[in-house]
N, CA and C of each residue as an Amber inpcrd file, in Angstrom:
protein
   594
  38.8480000  40.7190000 -19.1480000  39.9940000  40.6960000 -18.2510000
  40.5130000  39.2810000 -18.0060000  39.6630000  38.2420000 -17.7880000
  40.2380000  36.9040000 -17.5970000  41.0890000  36.4650000 -18.7840000
  40.6580000  36.8040000 -20.0100000  41.4230000  36.4070000 -21.1880000
  42.7660000  37.1310000 -21.2280000  42.7500000  38.4370000 -20.8970000
  44.0040000  39.1900000 -20.8900000  44.9390000  38.6850000 -19.8020000
  44.3870000  38.3420000 -18.6320000  45.2200000  37.8080000 -17.5580000
  45.8810000  36.4970000 -17.9770000  45.1050000  35.6780000 -18.7160000
  45.6400000  34.3800000 -19.1350000  46.5780000  34.5140000 -20.3340000
  46.1670000  35.3060000 -21.3240000  46.9140000  35.3580000 -22.5720000
  47.7560000  36.5990000 -22.7510000  48.0480000  37.2900000 -21.6770000
  48.7890000  38.5360000 -21.7930000  50.1560000  38.3880000 -22.4300000
  50.7560000  37.2000000 -22.2810000  52.0860000  36.9860000 -22.8530000
  52.0310000  36.4140000 -24.2680000  50.8120000  36.1810000 -24.7790000
  50.6780000  35.6270000 -26.1200000  50.5740000  36.7700000 -27.1240000
  51.4550000  36.8140000 -28.0960000  51.3820000  37.8190000 -29.1440000
  50.2760000  37.4770000 -30.1210000  49.6960000  38.4900000 -30.7750000
  48.6130000  38.2350000 -31.7210000  49.0730000  37.3200000 -32.8480000
  50.3480000  37.4160000 -33.2060000  50.8680000  36.5580000 -34.2780000
  50.8770000  35.0810000 -33.8590000  50.8180000  34.8320000 -32.5400000
  50.8450000  33.4540000 -32.0430000  49.4510000  32.8540000 -31.8880000
  48.4050000  33.6830000 -32.0860000  47.0330000  33.1830000 -31.9550000
  46.7590000  32.2150000 -33.1000000  46.2730000  31.0190000 -32.7580000
  45.9420000  30.0440000 -33.7980000  44.5890000  29.4050000 -33.4850000
  44.2470000  28.3680000 -34.2340000  42.9300000  27.7500000 -34.1130000
  42.6900000  27.1630000 -32.7260000  43.7610000  26.8320000 -32.0080000
  43.6030000  26.1860000 -30.6980000  43.5550000  27.1670000 -29.5290000
  43.7630000  28.4490000 -29.7750000  43.8960000  29.4160000 -28.6840000
  42.6820000  29.4110000 -27.7630000  41.4820000  29.4890000 -28.3310000
  40.2880000  29.5390000 -27.4840000  40.0330000  28.2060000 -26.7860000
  40.4370000  27.1000000 -27.4010000  40.2970000  25.7990000 -26.7340000
  41.2160000  25.7210000 -25.5190000  42.4160000  26.2580000 -25.6550000
  43.3470000  26.2910000 -24.5160000  42.8350000  27.2140000 -23.4170000
  42.2590000  28.3400000 -23.8430000  41.6880000  29.2830000 -22.8670000
  40.5430000  28.6370000 -22.1030000  39.6820000  27.9000000 -22.8170000
  38.5730000  27.2070000 -22.1620000  39.0950000  26.1740000 -21.1680000
  40.1240000  25.4290000 -21.5380000  40.7090000  24.4400000 -20.6210000
  41.2470000  25.1260000 -19.3670000  41.8470000  26.3080000 -19.5490000
  42.3440000  27.0800000 -18.4020000  41.1900000  27.4710000 -17.4790000
  40.0990000  27.9660000 -18.0680000  38.9440000  28.3920000 -17.2630000
  38.3400000  27.2170000 -16.5090000  38.2740000  26.0610000 -17.1470000
  37.6770000  24.8860000 -16.5050000  38.5160000  24.4010000 -15.3260000
  39.8060000  24.7050000 -15.3340000  40.6870000  24.2590000 -14.2430000
  40.6330000  25.1890000 -13.0360000  40.0610000  26.3780000 -13.2010000
  40.0310000  27.3520000 -12.1000000  39.0520000  26.9110000 -11.0250000
  39.4690000  27.0340000  -9.7720000  38.5920000  26.7930000  -8.6240000
  38.6220000  28.0430000  -7.7550000  37.4710000  28.4260000  -7.2420000
  37.3990000  29.6390000  -6.4300000  36.3510000  29.4610000  -5.3480000
  36.3820000  30.3600000  -4.3820000  35.3630000  30.3810000  -3.3240000
  34.6660000  31.7280000  -3.3730000  33.3740000  31.7330000  -3.1930000
  32.6260000  32.9870000  -3.1860000  33.0210000  33.8210000  -1.9740000
  32.7880000  35.1310000  -2.0710000  33.1420000  36.0280000  -0.9740000
  31.8900000  36.5310000  -0.2840000  31.9990000  36.7110000   1.0490000
  30.8680000  37.2490000   1.8020000  30.8880000  38.7740000   1.7040000
  30.0010000  39.4140000   2.4650000  29.8800000  40.8740000   2.3850000
  31.1460000  41.5980000   2.8100000  31.9590000  40.9470000   3.6270000
  33.2130000  41.5630000   4.0680000  34.3670000  41.2670000   3.1080000
  34.0610000  40.5430000   2.0300000  35.1050000  40.2230000   1.0710000
  35.9210000  39.0070000   1.4360000  35.4680000  38.2790000   2.4710000
  36.2050000  37.0840000   2.9020000  35.6740000  35.8480000   2.1660000
  36.5780000  34.9790000   1.6820000  36.1160000  33.7560000   1.0080000
  35.3300000  32.8770000   1.9790000  34.2830000  32.2680000   1.4900000
  33.5310000  31.3240000   2.3120000  32.8930000  30.2840000   1.4030000
  32.4760000  29.1830000   1.9960000  31.8420000  28.1170000   1.2400000
  32.8620000  27.2320000   0.5460000  32.3630000  26.2010000  -0.1170000
  33.2620000  25.2450000  -0.7760000  33.8580000  25.8240000  -2.0550000
  34.9670000  25.2290000  -2.4790000  35.5400000  25.6020000  -3.7650000
  34.5950000  25.1650000  -4.8720000  34.5160000  25.9700000  -5.9160000
  33.6550000  25.6120000  -7.0300000  34.2860000  26.0480000  -8.3410000
  33.7570000  25.4970000  -9.4320000  34.2320000  25.8300000 -10.7700000
  33.2290000  26.7700000 -11.4300000  33.6320000  27.3860000 -12.5300000
  32.7170000  28.2180000 -13.2910000  31.6040000  27.3490000 -13.8850000
  30.3730000  27.8810000 -13.8730000  29.2790000  27.1490000 -14.5010000
  29.3370000  27.3270000 -16.0180000  28.6230000  26.4990000 -16.7800000
  28.7000000  26.5650000 -18.2540000  28.3420000  27.9380000 -18.8250000
  27.3780000  28.6300000 -18.2000000  26.9880000  29.9410000 -18.7040000
  28.1280000  30.9470000 -18.5730000  28.8610000  30.8890000 -17.4520000
  30.0030000  31.7860000 -17.2580000  31.1250000  31.4530000 -18.2350000
  31.3840000  30.1590000 -18.4170000  32.3990000  29.7510000 -19.3900000
  32.0430000  30.2670000 -20.7830000  30.7680000  30.1140000 -21.1500000
  30.3090000  30.5750000 -22.4620000  30.5110000  32.0740000 -22.6040000
  30.2010000  32.8220000 -21.5500000  30.3320000  34.2780000 -21.5910000
  31.7950000  34.6930000 -21.7700000  32.6980000  34.0950000 -20.9900000
  34.1130000  34.4480000 -21.0800000  34.6880000  34.1110000 -22.4620000
  34.3460000  32.9290000 -22.9610000  34.8590000  32.5210000 -24.2730000
  34.2750000  33.3980000 -25.3780000  33.0090000  33.7420000 -25.2640000
  32.3680000  34.6000000 -26.2720000  33.0450000  35.9730000 -26.3200000
  33.3310000  36.5370000 -25.1570000  34.0000000  37.8490000 -25.1200000
  35.3930000  37.7780000 -25.7430000  36.1380000  36.7360000 -25.3930000
  37.4800000  36.5840000 -25.9620000  37.3960000  36.3860000 -27.4710000
  36.4110000  35.6080000 -27.9150000  36.2270000  35.3630000 -29.3430000
  35.9150000  36.6550000 -30.0910000  35.0920000  37.5270000 -29.4660000
  34.7410000  38.7960000 -30.1040000  35.9660000  39.6960000 -30.2590000
  36.8240000  39.7160000 -29.2380000  38.0490000  40.5310000 -29.3100000
  38.9630000  40.0140000 -30.4200000  39.1410000  38.6910000 -30.4790000
  40.0250000  38.1210000 -31.4940000  39.4290000  38.2670000 -32.9000000
  38.0970000  38.2630000 -33.0010000  37.4620000  38.4630000 -34.3090000
  37.7470000  39.8730000 -34.8230000  37.7190000  40.8620000 -33.9250000
  38.0440000  42.2390000 -34.3270000  39.5040000  42.3350000 -34.7650000
  40.3900000  41.6640000 -34.0350000  41.8120000  41.6800000 -34.4060000
  42.0270000  40.9920000 -35.7500000  41.2850000  39.8940000 -35.9940000
  41.4260000  39.1700000 -37.2610000  40.9720000  40.0350000 -38.4350000
  39.9090000  40.8290000 -38.2280000  39.4360000  41.7090000 -39.2990000
  40.4920000  42.7330000 -39.6940000  41.3320000  43.0940000 -38.7640000
  42.3980000  44.0570000 -39.0520000  43.6780000  43.3630000 -39.5510000
  43.6080000  42.0390000 -39.6530000  44.7470000  41.2970000 -40.1600000
  45.8390000  41.0590000 -39.1410000  45.5170000  41.2290000 -37.8590000
  46.5290000  41.0810000 -36.8150000  46.7460000  39.6300000 -36.4020000
  45.7300000  38.7860000 -36.6270000  45.8320000  37.3790000 -36.2330000
  44.8230000  36.5720000 -37.0380000  44.9240000  35.2620000 -36.9240000
  43.8820000  34.4150000 -37.5040000  42.7000000  34.4020000 -36.5390000
  41.5240000  34.1050000 -37.0730000  40.3400000  34.0600000 -36.2060000
  40.1180000  32.6240000 -35.7600000  40.3600000  32.3360000 -34.4730000
  40.1710000  30.9630000 -34.0000000  38.6930000  30.5950000 -33.9100000
  38.4390000  29.3260000 -34.1050000  37.0710000  28.8230000 -34.0010000
  36.7080000  28.6660000 -32.5250000  35.5940000  29.3020000 -32.0710000
  35.2320000  29.1490000 -30.6470000  34.8040000  27.7190000 -30.3410000
  35.2310000  27.1930000 -29.2120000  34.8610000  25.8130000 -28.8580000
  33.4070000  25.7250000 -28.4200000  32.8360000  24.5610000 -28.6280000
  31.4700000  24.3170000 -28.1550000  31.5210000  23.9970000 -26.6640000
  30.5670000  24.5550000 -25.9230000  30.5030000  24.3030000 -24.4770000
  29.1870000  23.5910000 -24.1880000  29.3000000  22.3720000 -23.7090000
  28.1000000  21.5780000 -23.4540000  27.4160000  22.0550000 -22.1770000
  26.1180000  22.1670000 -22.2490000  25.3560000  22.5180000 -21.0520000
  25.0010000  21.2360000 -20.3060000  25.0530000  21.2890000 -18.9720000
  24.7070000  20.0730000 -18.2200000  23.2290000  19.7460000 -18.3630000
  22.9110000  18.4720000 -18.1810000  21.5150000  18.0650000 -18.2540000
  20.7340000  18.7170000 -17.1200000  19.4920000  19.1050000 -17.4470000
  18.6320000  19.7310000 -16.4570000  18.2510000  18.6960000 -15.4080000
  18.3520000  19.0950000 -14.1470000  17.9930000  18.1960000 -13.0520000
  16.7020000  18.6700000 -12.4120000  15.7760000  17.7660000 -12.2490000
  14.5040000  18.0970000 -11.6240000  14.7210000  18.1990000 -10.1170000
  14.5860000  19.4330000  -9.5920000  14.7870000  19.6380000  -8.1510000
  13.4590000  19.9180000  -7.4470000  12.3580000  19.6290000  -8.1210000
  11.0560000  19.8950000  -7.5170000  10.8230000  18.9600000  -6.3330000
  10.0460000  19.4550000  -5.3910000   9.7390000  18.6840000  -4.1850000
   8.3420000  18.0890000  -4.3540000   8.1710000  16.7710000  -4.1370000
   6.8430000  16.1680000  -4.2500000   5.8430000  16.8830000  -3.3400000
   4.6090000  16.9780000  -3.8210000   3.5770000  17.7380000  -3.1110000
   3.4050000  17.2800000  -1.6670000   3.4870000  15.9660000  -1.4330000
   3.2660000  15.4710000  -0.0740000   4.4220000  15.8060000   0.8670000
   5.5690000  16.2270000   0.3040000   6.7080000  16.5980000   1.1430000
   6.8840000  18.1080000   1.2820000   6.1800000  18.8590000   0.4150000
   6.4070000  20.3060000   0.3820000   5.9610000  20.9980000   1.6640000
   4.7300000  20.7310000   2.1030000   4.2270000  21.4850000   3.2540000
   4.9850000  21.1700000   4.5320000   5.3050000  19.9000000   4.8290000
   6.1390000  19.6410000   6.0090000   7.4910000  20.3670000   5.9240000
   8.0480000  20.4370000   4.7150000   9.3180000  21.1410000   4.5430000
   9.1540000  22.6220000   4.8530000   8.0850000  23.2390000   4.3520000
   7.8520000  24.6590000   4.6090000   7.5380000  24.9190000   6.0810000
   6.8430000  23.9820000   6.7100000   6.5360000  24.1320000   8.1370000
   7.7890000  24.0600000   8.9980000   8.8440000  23.4360000   8.4760000
  10.0800000  23.2990000   9.2500000  10.9430000  24.5660000   9.1920000
  10.5760000  25.5260000   8.3490000  11.3360000  26.7680000   8.2470000
  11.1540000  27.6130000   9.4970000  12.0580000  28.5550000   9.7510000
  11.8750000  29.4620000  10.8910000  10.5120000  30.1560000  10.8110000
   9.9530000  30.4660000  11.9720000   8.5860000  31.0040000  12.0400000
   8.3870000  32.2280000  11.1700000   9.4030000  33.0880000  11.0950000
   9.2500000  34.3210000  10.3260000   9.3720000  34.0790000   8.8240000
  10.0430000  32.9810000   8.4100000  10.2820000  32.7220000   6.9900000
   9.2120000  31.8470000   6.3530000   8.5520000  31.0110000   7.1580000
   7.5680000  30.0760000   6.6090000   6.4440000  30.7710000   5.8360000
   5.8490000  31.8680000   6.3530000   4.7610000  32.4990000   5.5860000
   5.1910000  32.9580000   4.1980000   6.3840000  33.5180000   4.0770000
   6.8620000  33.9700000   2.7780000   7.0470000  32.7820000   1.8400000
   7.6510000  31.6980000   2.3360000   7.8520000  30.5090000   1.5020000
   6.5120000  29.9230000   1.0670000   5.5550000  29.8840000   1.9800000
   4.2360000  29.3410000   1.6360000   3.5200000  30.2370000   0.6280000
   3.6760000  31.5530000   0.7800000   3.0540000  32.4780000  -0.1710000
   3.6090000  32.2370000  -1.5710000   4.9120000  32.0610000  -1.6760000
   5.5330000  31.7930000  -2.9760000   5.0060000  30.4850000  -3.5750000
   4.8770000  29.4530000  -2.7330000   4.3980000  28.1560000  -3.2180000
   2.9360000  28.2240000  -3.6620000   2.1380000  29.0070000  -2.9660000
   0.7020000  29.0790000  -3.2640000   0.3730000  29.9740000  -4.4480000
   1.2080000  30.9610000  -4.7080000   0.8660000  31.9570000  -5.7260000
   1.7470000  31.9320000  -6.9660000   2.9430000  31.3880000  -6.8580000
   3.8650000  31.4450000  -7.9870000   4.4540000  32.8250000  -8.1830000
   4.3570000  33.6840000  -7.1700000   4.9230000  35.0260000  -7.2620000
   6.4360000  34.9440000  -7.3620000   7.0360000  35.9450000  -7.9750000
   8.4980000  36.0260000  -8.0180000   9.0030000  36.4120000  -6.6230000
  10.1270000  35.8370000  -6.1790000  10.6450000  36.2010000  -4.8520000
  10.8510000  37.7020000  -4.6890000  11.3540000  38.3720000  -5.7310000
  11.5730000  39.8130000  -5.6440000  10.2830000  40.5930000  -5.4570000
   9.1930000  40.0700000  -6.0010000   7.8880000  40.7120000  -5.8190000
   7.3860000  40.4910000  -4.3990000   7.5310000  39.2520000  -3.9190000
   6.9780000  38.9130000  -2.6120000   7.6670000  39.6650000  -1.4830000
   9.0020000  39.8150000  -1.5520000   9.6970000  40.4870000  -0.4490000
   9.3580000  41.9810000  -0.4010000   8.8670000  42.5350000  -1.5100000
   8.4990000  43.9610000  -1.5360000   6.9930000  44.1830000  -1.4350000
   6.2520000  43.1110000  -1.2280000   4.7920000  43.1990000  -1.1950000
   4.3150000  43.9460000   0.0460000   3.4290000  44.9090000  -0.1590000
   2.8630000  45.6940000   0.9360000   1.3780000  45.3970000   1.0750000
   0.8670000  45.6430000   2.2870000  -0.5480000  45.3630000   2.5240000
  -1.4480000  46.1850000   1.6150000  -1.0180000  47.3750000   1.2440000
  -1.8300000  48.2000000   0.3480000  -1.9850000  47.6090000  -1.0390000
  -1.1750000  46.6070000  -1.3760000  -1.2760000  45.9640000  -2.6870000
  -2.2180000  44.7630000  -2.6750000  -2.6850000  44.3790000  -1.4890000
  -3.5550000  43.1990000  -1.3650000  -5.0140000  43.6360000  -1.4480000
  -5.7390000  43.0200000  -2.3650000  -7.1690000  43.3070000  -2.5080000
  -7.9200000  42.0000000  -2.3150000  -8.4420000  41.8270000  -1.0940000
  -9.1610000  40.5890000  -0.8050000 -10.4420000  40.4840000  -1.6180000
 -11.0500000  41.6180000  -1.9590000 -12.3160000  41.6090000  -2.6950000
 -12.1480000  40.9960000  -4.0860000 -11.0450000  41.3050000  -4.7460000
 -10.8220000  40.7380000  -6.0830000  -9.9060000  39.5210000  -6.0250000
  -9.5110000  39.1210000  -4.8170000  -8.7000000  37.9310000  -4.5840000
  -7.3820000  38.0000000  -5.3710000  -6.6710000  39.1200000  -5.1940000
  -5.4070000  39.2940000  -5.9130000  -4.5420000  40.3300000  -5.2230000
  -3.2540000  40.2130000  -5.4520000  -2.3050000  41.2760000  -5.1080000
  -2.0680000  42.0730000  -6.3890000  -2.1240000  43.3740000  -6.2840000
  -1.9880000  44.2370000  -7.4570000  -0.6760000  45.0000000  -7.3370000
   0.2370000  44.7110000  -8.2620000   1.5760000  45.3110000  -8.2180000
   1.6990000  46.3740000  -9.3050000   1.7030000  47.6620000  -8.9260000
   1.8490000  48.7110000  -9.9450000   3.2380000  48.7250000 -10.5680000
   4.2670000  48.3710000  -9.7750000   5.6340000  48.3090000 -10.3020000
   6.0820000  46.8490000 -10.2930000   6.5110000  46.3940000 -11.4560000
   6.9450000  45.0040000 -11.5690000   7.9340000  44.8750000 -12.7090000
   8.3980000  43.6590000 -12.9400000   9.5100000  43.4000000 -13.8580000
   9.2710000  43.9040000 -15.2810000   8.0440000  43.7570000 -15.7920000
   7.7780000  44.1530000 -17.1720000   6.7750000  45.2940000 -17.2600000
   6.6860000  46.0950000 -16.1970000   5.7350000  47.2100000 -16.1980000
   6.0280000  48.1940000 -17.3220000   7.3060000  48.4320000 -17.6020000
   7.6630000  49.3710000 -18.6640000   7.2020000  48.9020000 -20.0250000
   7.1240000  47.5810000 -20.1990000   6.7180000  47.0380000 -21.4930000
   5.2010000  46.9380000 -21.6170000   4.5380000  46.5520000 -20.5360000
   3.0860000  46.3480000 -20.6160000   2.2910000  47.5970000 -20.2690000
   2.8600000  48.4340000 -19.3920000   2.1150000  49.6130000 -18.9480000
   0.9370000  49.2640000 -18.0490000   0.8990000  48.0300000 -17.5640000
  -0.2210000  47.5780000 -16.7390000   0.3010000  47.0130000 -15.4260000
  -0.5180000  47.0930000 -14.3700000  -0.1030000  46.4550000 -13.1150000
  -0.1290000  44.9340000 -13.2640000   0.6480000  44.2710000 -12.4470000
   0.6480000  42.8020000 -12.4610000  -0.2720000  42.3010000 -11.3680000
  -1.0740000  41.3020000 -11.6960000  -1.9710000  40.6880000 -10.7200000
  -1.4190000  39.3400000 -10.2890000  -1.3600000  39.1400000  -8.9920000
  -1.0000000  37.8260000  -8.4500000  -2.2760000  37.2430000  -7.8570000
  -2.9020000  36.2710000  -8.5340000  -4.1570000  35.7020000  -8.0090000
  -3.9460000  35.0270000  -6.6590000  -4.9530000  35.1340000  -5.8190000
  -4.9010000  34.5230000  -4.4880000  -5.9670000  33.4440000  -4.3830000
  -5.5420000  32.2040000  -4.1180000  -6.5250000  31.1540000  -3.8640000
  -6.9420000  31.1880000  -2.4000000  -7.8220000  30.2800000  -2.0110000
  -8.3380000  30.2900000  -0.6290000  -7.2170000  30.1510000   0.3910000
  -6.2470000  29.2700000   0.0920000  -5.1520000  29.0470000   1.0370000
  -4.2880000  30.2950000   1.1790000  -4.0220000  30.9800000   0.0830000
  -3.2000000  32.1960000   0.1400000  -3.9210000  33.2990000   0.9060000
  -5.2320000  33.4070000   0.7050000  -6.0040000  34.4180000   1.4370000
  -5.9770000  34.1150000   2.9320000  -6.1700000  32.8430000   3.2770000
  -6.1410000  32.4650000   4.6930000  -4.7710000  32.7530000   5.3030000
  -3.7220000  32.4680000   4.5500000  -2.3590000  32.7290000   5.0260000
  -2.1720000  34.2110000   5.3250000  -2.5980000  35.0800000   4.4050000
  -2.4250000  36.5180000   4.5980000  -3.2750000  37.0250000   5.7570000
  -4.4960000  36.5350000   5.8710000  -5.3650000  36.9890000   6.9760000
  -4.7840000  36.5820000   8.3240000  -4.1290000  35.4400000   8.3810000
  -3.5210000  34.9840000   9.6330000  -2.3520000  35.8740000  10.0640000
  -1.8100000  36.6490000   9.1120000  -0.6880000  37.5250000   9.4250000
  -1.1400000  38.8740000   9.9890000  -2.4380000  39.0130000  10.2160000
  -3.0000000  40.2510000  10.7710000  -2.6820000  41.4640000   9.8970000
  -3.4310000  41.6330000   8.8110000  -3.1730000  42.7620000   7.9010000
  -3.1030000  44.0910000   8.6310000  -2.0910000  44.8770000   8.2820000
  -1.9460000  46.2090000   8.8690000  -1.4320000  47.1520000   7.7910000
  -0.2550000  47.6960000   7.9490000   0.3070000  48.6110000   6.9520000
   1.7600000  48.2500000   6.7070000   2.2890000  48.6930000   5.5960000
   3.6890000  48.4600000   5.2810000   3.9270000  47.1000000   4.6680000
   5.1520000  46.6350000   4.7720000   5.5320000  45.3560000   4.1760000
   4.8400000  44.1840000   4.8700000   4.5190000  43.1740000   4.0770000
   3.8440000  41.9970000   4.6270000   4.8440000  41.0600000   5.2900000
   5.9510000  40.8030000   4.6240000   6.9070000  39.8070000   5.1030000
   8.1640000  40.4920000   5.6280000   8.5140000  40.1660000   6.8780000
   9.7150000  40.7300000   7.5020000  10.5130000  39.6150000   8.1690000
  11.8060000  39.8500000   8.3170000  12.6470000  38.8280000   8.9310000
  12.5300000  38.8830000  10.4540000  13.3350000  38.0650000  11.1260000
  13.2170000  37.9480000  12.5810000  13.5500000  39.2480000  13.3020000
  14.3150000  40.1330000  12.6500000  14.6540000  41.4280000  13.2510000
  13.6330000  42.5030000  12.9060000  12.5960000  42.1170000  12.1600000
  11.5770000  43.0860000  11.7770000  11.9520000  43.9110000  10.5560000
  13.0210000  43.5290000   9.8880000  13.4770000  44.2560000   8.7040000
  12.9800000  43.5850000   7.4280000  12.9750000  44.3190000   6.3090000
  12.5520000  43.7010000   5.0460000  13.4890000  42.5690000   4.6520000
  12.9440000  41.5460000   4.0280000  13.7640000  40.4810000   3.4610000
  14.4620000  40.9820000   2.2080000  15.5950000  40.3730000   1.9010000
  16.2020000  40.5000000   0.5800000  16.0990000  39.1230000  -0.0600000
  16.1120000  39.0750000  -1.3770000  16.0300000  37.7840000  -2.0470000
  17.2340000  36.9080000  -1.6890000  18.4890000  37.4470000  -1.6980000
  19.6190000  36.5950000  -1.2930000  19.5140000  36.1170000   0.1570000
  19.0400000  36.9900000   1.0440000  18.9080000  36.6160000   2.4460000
  17.8970000  35.5070000   2.6450000  16.7590000  35.6110000   1.9380000
  15.7490000  34.5720000   2.0420000  16.2430000  33.2790000   1.4130000
  16.9570000  33.4030000   0.3000000  17.5220000  32.2180000  -0.3360000
  18.4920000  31.4890000   0.5700000  19.2480000  32.2450000   1.3640000
  20.2010000  31.6290000   2.2920000  19.4740000  30.8000000   3.3460000
  18.3090000  31.2940000   3.7970000  17.5180000  30.5390000   4.7810000
  17.0730000  29.2120000   4.1750000  16.6130000  29.2620000   2.9180000
  16.1520000  28.0300000   2.2650000  17.3010000  27.0550000   2.0650000
  18.4810000  27.5610000   1.6860000  19.6140000  26.6680000   1.4650000
  20.0510000  25.9990000   2.7710000  19.9540000  26.7220000   3.8810000
  20.3430000  26.1150000   5.1650000  19.4200000  24.9680000   5.5370000
  18.1930000  25.0260000   5.0220000  17.2290000  23.9380000   5.3010000
  17.3180000  22.8230000   4.2730000  18.2770000  22.9510000   3.3480000
  18.4680000  21.8910000   2.3610000  17.5050000  21.9880000   1.2110000
């Protein structure tokens, strides 16, 4: 759809080697704001990231390649899209725990659990007390990201600090981590808490 919105007035006979380069330049010039749950724009203006640019250009290239096979246009060469250099955003070990301690009281245990275990956020927010086995020092997840491929439960090993953290939460029943309203966390909701803390 972005390609059709941009190139709707361009006839196939007018497609040339520069078409996708012009389309990429158009995409790079776009600025937008994300929308909240009510559909209202919020946050700063931003541009498309390289992965989104690559996806849009790839889709447009595939459509034009099909048209070229039918002799409707020439097949333009897709432009190369440079990926930005990876930035190390890790927090030094001596700064991590004070940072986690500064989180809201209800969010700190979840953040610390993630740091201590390397669990996926989606796994941690759905973790229930029935999945914790202190005897084998692990959380046992029957349903997980690659369960369909492995057919086996996933084990999240628990070190001494993780065990102490869970025991301090007074094991009972149901979900382990809940927000300030007593409701389950969502990954986006928890991520928003972390972003507010910088």
